[in-house]
Residue, then its C-alpha position, 0 to 999 in steps of 0.5 A: m382138691n379144694i372147693r375152688t377147684l370143685g366150683k370150677s369143675t362142676s358144670a356137669v353137677a349143676l346140670t344134673a343136680g336135683m333131677l332124675l334123668a327122664a326116659t324122654p328128653a326134658q324138651a319133648a312133649p309131655t308123656p301122658a300120665a298113666p291112670a292111677r293104680e286102683t290098688g294104691p301104693d304097694r306098701q310092703a314094696l315101698r317099705r323095702s325100697l325105703n329101707a334099701v336107701h338107708e341100707a345104702g348109706m343114707y342116715g335117715i329118709y322119710s317120705a309120703v306117697r299118694d295114689g288117688e285117694r290112698d296114701w302111704r307114709g314111711a321112714a327108715g334110719v336114724a335122726d341122730v347118729a349118736t343116739n340112734r333116735p329113729v326118723r319118723p314120717d311126720m318129721l319137720h324138715r327144711v325143704g330148701s328151694i321148694t320154697k321157690t314154688f311158694t314164692a312164685v305162687a305168691l307173685l302169681q296171685q299178684v299177677a292175677r290182681g293186676t299189681v304185677e306184670l310178668d313181662a314188666p321190667i323189674a325196675r318198674y317196681l324196684p328202681d333203687v335195687v336194680p337200677g339203670e339199663r339192667g333193671q329195664k332189661i330184666t323182667v319179673r318172669m326172668l326172675l322166676n324162671h332164672t333167665s335174669h342171669i343175676a349171679d347167685h349170692v350164696g358164694p359171696a355170702f360164704p366166702s371161705l367156701l370159694q377158698g377151699t375151707f368151711e369156716s363160713l358155715d360155722d361163722n354164719r350159723f347165727r348171723t342175720f343177713s338182710r334180703r337187700e344185703l344178699v341181693d346186692l352181693g348177687l348184683a355186684a358179681a359178674p352177670t352169668g349172661e344177657p337177661g332173657a338168654t337161654p339156657g338160664i342159670y339157676s340163681n337163688t338171688n332171683y328169689l330174694l328179689a322176688g321177695l323184695l318185689l312181693e313186699k313192695v307191691t303188698g306193703e307186707n313182709a314177704e314171709r308173712y304174706i306167703t304164710r297167710n295167702i299160701i300156707r294157710k290157704a292150702g291148709l298146711r298145718h306143719t309148714s312155716f318160715p321159722r322165726t329162730p334158727v331152731i326147727p319148730g317141732p320134732h325133726s332130724k338132725a341135718y348132716e352135711s358131708m360136703f363130698g367127704f370134705i367134712d368127715p365125719p359129717k357135721d350137724y347143721s339143723v340149728y341154723n339162721m336161714s336168713w341167708i336164703t329166706t324166700a329162696g329156701a327157708v321153708v320148713s314143712t313135712m312130706d305130707d304138707l308138701n304133697q298137699f301143697y302141690r296137689k292144691l296148686l296143680r288142681g287150681e286151688l291156689i291160683g287161677p288157670a291162666e296163672l297156672a298156665e304161665m307157671q308151666k311155661t318152661v325154659p332150659v335152665a342149667g343147674v336144675s332141669g331142662a324144663y323149668g317154669l316159674g318156680i316149678y319144673a317138669t320131670d318126665l318119667p316112664c309113667g308120665r310127666f310130673w311137676g315139682h321141685s327139689g331143695g337142698v340146704f346144709g344137711m337136708a335135701t328134699d324132692s317133691y313130685t306130683s302128676p298134672d292131675g294131682a293124683r299121684q305124688l311122692s315127697m321125700g326128705v333126707n338128713r345127709t347131703k352131698y354124701q357122694s364122693l368126687d373123682e380126680n376131676g371134681n366130678i360127682v361119683i354116683s353113690p349106692i344111695d342114688y341108685a337106691t333112691v332112683d328105685y324108690l322114686l320110680l316104685g312110688l310114682c310108677g309102681q315099678s323099680s328102675a329094672r336096670t343094672k347098676a352099670a346101666q343106670p344114668g349118672i344122675v343125682p336124685f337130690a339137689v346138690d346145694r347150688l352154692l357149689s355151682v356159682k361161677h367165680 
């Protein structure tokens, strides 16, 4: 089986990647969040549960949990399989598509200032980038909630992946792409549907266009704007858009397995992230992610009107049935949580926050697409996934899944890199 076969048979993967199957349907009314547990996180139980993820096969995992005013940080496993250097809770980590929340917040700040209208056509701002009728039909909102139906640029940027080989990953390790070059790749591909149609189709190209839009209305480089107006405003001391291919501080290696096609897994921690920029290039820590989402949901980064727009959701294939503007909702037995997942080569992240910002869990891992595939190219859920679901529910709800392995839903807790869900 090659990647071309895999790409054509992963619609189920795209629908489940990066989300936990909720106890209630994603389109159902939000479940009221239970009050924060006065005792705070069960530290011993969390440590055992985190260790179980490593014991199930994950090289390294690090996490930060918050319950009211009490928090817990933990790590299990190794950052380097050759030296057995241990992971630490405060390690810097490529958070992938969680970057989209930062970019969406930046544009919503511009909405509040009146320089951008969510329901205005993108051609109003970028007539030379998205010309003609298409530019008139696609709105800013459609970019942010993935209903533009502009194809993803990642497959065309890494063409060997669509041919069943992995040379593109190494050939482009130090290549610098321009945002416009990548947007043009997405626009040149066949649209995935009519603009505004639901379900939307997850596409990284939307958020590169959002970066171009941000630059047009601010007159400033998008990454610099986000750094000054989002990252610094939120007081995030360990979050950045790295200027070089190297993660700027203590970090793990990043092991890509590609569902067993890369064996042994290969380290891609050193990588030029120009291929994903405002859609996925942020580096952060688990503590910083919790602080970012807490401040966002408590109205400290955008106003209540803009936050309400952000939380208007639509069904989107590829991530969740409840995607807003750069953020999505997950319903768990103990309530609704907002956040995002992210996956780049070798690193994956999940971040969840209750609507009041009181309960939070962020976790990062240093091995991606560790699952195997069946004869039809569908993901076979790994013991790592079961252990991660248990940890997630323990951290957010104070309980494990309380299900047998056979009864647990067939889901993938961490985001499968969306390059494999590109239609071709």
